[in-house]
N, C-alpha and C positions, 0 to 999 in steps of 0.2 A: 734366194734370188728374188729381186724385186719384181713383182708382177708387172706385165706390160699393161699400160693404161688403156682401157677401152672406154667407150662413150659412157657406160654405166659406172665406171670406176671414179668415185668422187675424190676431189682434192680437198682435204680437210686440214685446216690450221688448228692445232691444239695449243691453247694459251695457258701456261702454268703460272698461277699467281703465288707470290710469297712476299714476305716482309721486306727482304733486302737487308743489306748490312754494309758498313763502310769498308772499302777495299784497302784503305791505308789510313795512317794516323791523321792526315789532313782532312779526310772525309768524315771524321767522327762528329765534329761540331755541326756541319750542315745536315748530316744524317739525323742527328738528334733534333735539330730545328724542324726538319720535315716531319718527324714523328709527332712532336708536341704541337705543331701547327695544324695537325689534322683535327677537324671538328669532331670526328668520331672518337678521337682519343681524349682530347682536352675539351670537355663539354662545359664551356663557359661562354658568356656573351662574346660575340665576334669582335667587339672593339677592345676587349681585354686580352683575347687569345694571343695576338702577336707578342705583346709585352710579357705575358706569363710564360709563353713558349720559350722566349729568349732567356728568361730568368731560370727556368727549370733546366734547360739545355746547358746553360753556362755552369750551373752547379754540378751537373752530372758528367761534364766533359772529362775532368781528370780521372775519375774512377773508370769511365768507359774506355778511355785511351789505354789505361793499364790492363783492362780486361782484353782488349784487342791485341795489345802487345804480347800477352800470354799466348795468343793464338797465332803469333807470327807477324803481328802488325795490323791485321785486318780480319774481316769476317770470312769464314770458309763457305758461307751459305750459297753464294753464286756458283762457285765451281761444283759444289755438291748438287745443286739444282740442275746445272748443266749436264752432269752425269746422269741424273734422273731423266732429264729430257731426252738424252741420247738413247738410253735404254728403253724408254717408253716409245720413242719413235720406231725403234726396231721391232718392238712387240706389236705395234699397230700396223706395220707395213702389210701384213697379210690381209688386212681388212680394207684399207684405203690407201691412196697416195697421201702421205702424212708428213707434216713438218711440225715439230714442237717448238714453240716460242716461249720466252720467259718475260713476265712483266712483274717487276718488283715495285713495292709501294713507296719506299722511302729512300731508295738509292738506285743507281743505274743497274739494269735498263728500266727506265720509267715506262709507264703505259704508253705515252705518246711515241716514244722511240719504237716500242713494239708494234703499235698500230701501223706505223710507217713501214716496218719490215713485213708485217702481214699483208698490207696492201700491195707492196711490191711483188710478193709471191703470188698474189691473185688467187686465193682459194675459192672453191665453190661454197664452202661452209666454214663456220668457226665453232669450235667447242671450247668453252671457258671452263677450266678445271683448276679450282683453287687447291693448293697444297696444304690447306687447313682442313682437316677432316670434320671439324666441328664448326658450325656457323656461328659467327659473332658479328655484330655490327661494327666492331672494332677491327676486324681482320677481313673476312670475306666481303662483308658489306661495304667496307671502305674501299677495298680493291675493285669491286664491281662498279662502285660509283666513279672512281678514277678512270676505269676503263671506258665507261659510257661517255664521260666528258671527252676523253682523248679520241675515241672513235668518231664522235661528232666533229671535233676539231679537225681530225685528219681525213674526214670524208670516207670513212670505212663503213660500207653498208653491205652486209652479207647475212644470209640466214644463220642465226646464232642459237646454240644450245648452251644453257648454263647449268652446271651441276653445283648446287648450292652446298651440299653436305654429304658425307659418306661415313659418318661415325658408327653406323650400325651395320655396315656390310660384313657378312660372316667371314668372307675370305680375308678381309683386312684385319679383323680382330683375331682370327685364327693365326695369321702370320705374326702379328704383334705378340700374341700369347706364347708362341713358340720361342721367341727371343727372350721373353720374360722367364719362361720355364727353364731355359738353358742357364740363365743367370741364377735362378733359385737353386738349380742342381749344383752349380759351381760354388755357390755360397755354402750349401750343406756339406760339400766335400772339403771345403777349406776350414770350416768351423769345427770346434770340438763337438763330438756327438751330444745331442740333446740341447744345443744352444737355441734358445727361443728366437724365432725369426719373424720380423714384421715387414710387410711390403707396403711401401709408401708410393702411391700413385700420384705423381706430382705434375700438375697442370699449370700453365701460365695463368696468373690471377687476373681478376677484373675488379674494378670498384663495385661494391654491392649495389650502388644506385643504378648502374647500368643494367644489372640483372633484374632488379625489382621493377624497372620500367618496361621489362618485357623481352630482354635479350635471352635467347634460348641456350646460350653457351653452357651454363652450369648443368642444365637438364641433359644436354647432349654428352657432356663429360661424364656424368654419373651413369648414364645409360651405356656409354662405351666401356667404362670400367667394369660394370656388371657383366657385360657380354664377354669381355676379355677374361674375366675370372672364371666364367663357365668353361673356358677352354683349358684351364690349368689342371694339372694332375690333382691338386688339392684346391678345389674351388672355394672352400671355406678357410683357406689359409688366413691368418691374421693380417688384416690390411686396412688401409686408410686412404681416402682421397684427400689431397692437400694441394695448396696453391703457392706458387713461387713468384718472384720477380715483381714485387710491389714497386710502383714507380711514382706514385703521387701521394699526398698526405691523407687522402680520404680513407675511409674504412673499406678494406678489400675483402674478397671472399676468403673464408678461413675453413679449417685451420691452416696457418702458414706452414710451408715445408720446414722452415728453420725451427719453428716451435715443435713440429712433429719429430724432428731429429733429436732435439733436446729431450723430449718426452721419452723417446726410445732409450736414451741413456739412463734416465731416471728409472725406467721400467726394466732395465737390464736386458735389452733386446739387441740383436743384430738387425740390420735393415738391408733390404733390396729396394733401391729407389728406381722407379719406373717413369721415364719421361712420358707424359701424356700430352697429346695435341701437337707434338713435334714429330715431323717425319724426316727432318734433316738436322744434323748437328750444327750448333751455333753457340753463341756465348752462354745461353741459358743452360746448355748441357755441358759444354767443354770447360766452362769456368765456374758457373754457379753451382752445378751439381758435382762436377768432378774435382773441383778445388775447394771452393768456399764451404760447401756443406760437408765435404769429407773432413776438412779441418775442424768444423764445428762438431762433427761426430767424435773425432778424437778428443777434443777438449772436454766433451761431456760423457766420455767413457762408453760410447756405443760399442757393443761387443764385436761388431764387424760392419763394414760399409761396402756395399756392392751396387753398381749402377748398370741397369739393363741398357742395351744399345737401342738407338732409334733405327728406323728402317732404312734410311738412306736409299741405296740402290739394290737392296736385297732382292734377289730374283723373284721370290714369292710375292713380295710387295709390288714389284713392277708388273707382274702378271695379273695380280688382282686389280691394280689401277687401270691396266689396259682393258680388262673386262668391263670395269665400271664405265670407261670412256665409250666403249662399243655400245653398251646398253643405253647410255645416255643419248647417244646420237640416234639410236634406233627409235627413241621416243619422239624424235622430231624437234624442230626449233621451239624454244621457250625455256621455262624453268623446270628443273627436275631435281630430285634427290636420289640417293642410292636406292631407295625403295620406290621411286617413281613420284609419289606425291608428298604431301606435307607429313613430317615426322614429329612435329612438336605440338603439344596440347595448346588449346586456344588461348590459355593464359599468357603464352609467349607471343605477344603481339608484334614483336620485332622479327619474328620468323619471316623470311622473304615471301612465303606463301600467304601471309596473314591478309594482305590487302585484297588478294584474289579470292578469298573465301574458301580455300581448299580444306577439306575435312582432314582431321588427324587420323592416320592409320597406324595401328600399333602391333602389326603382326611380328615385327622384329624387335620392338622396343618393350622390354619387360625386365 
């Protein structure tokens, strides 16, 4: 039963950020244009970016349309995020009067649409909750910039708490590890006894230059995987962090997932592929991992190919996310992480805490 609202019962708008995806074939081109026109993604001089964005998008449209056709014509990301929002809203109702809103970065609902919806609801407070566990200037950073611009344009002024990252939260990693362990167990049951097994922790890649300039994404990915492994029944199981979804000609973080799959074939291994940094299914999991890399594994004689599920609306994940939201709001307006303060060493100057001079705290990061 929804609690009766009292004077002390706050009305909190929770805004969930995600990438977004085209909902039909006609939306693929404008979605890609929005993606590559983002200065956080395509880091070239502003006078070049529109032309280069159009060129890259036009080259990628045919393959992207085919990928979305394989998923029924469009991305499932919005309906999956809506399901997460509904579940999270229910989990937060015992704590506040809550409504969860969705702001996508490159396709509807855009931040300005969401700002207007939040303003119409007239909350007492706002909690910004990116559905990217790991902070990157290309994901959370870009989404927060778009939100600030939209809030200024829409005249939305409310006390706001921003949760910048939650990659090292123990409940989140324990929940993810349970899904991975279940897949490992299924792989062991399906494979002939004694078949060597390698776990590929596959994260979305980034150009190396973004990381070397101070983006904390790779640090947070590696810390997350290390924490996840500690929850497995065999923490020392053979495994590798790798990166997928290269989108531009620059050198990207490696090793690439496709190279890792090919190497597993050479080494006569079966693989369990674990999507990292994804909490909802979309083209990178449903097409790239489930179809393209599976076909690559068969071509290179990998002994078995298994993919761990992402969390989507798993009840344990939603419960952990709700607790994170409650803890973040209790810290009051401003910037926070799942650990409260800064989680990234000082060398990562693009950590959102960097400009405010917060010290690195390592009690969960090891």
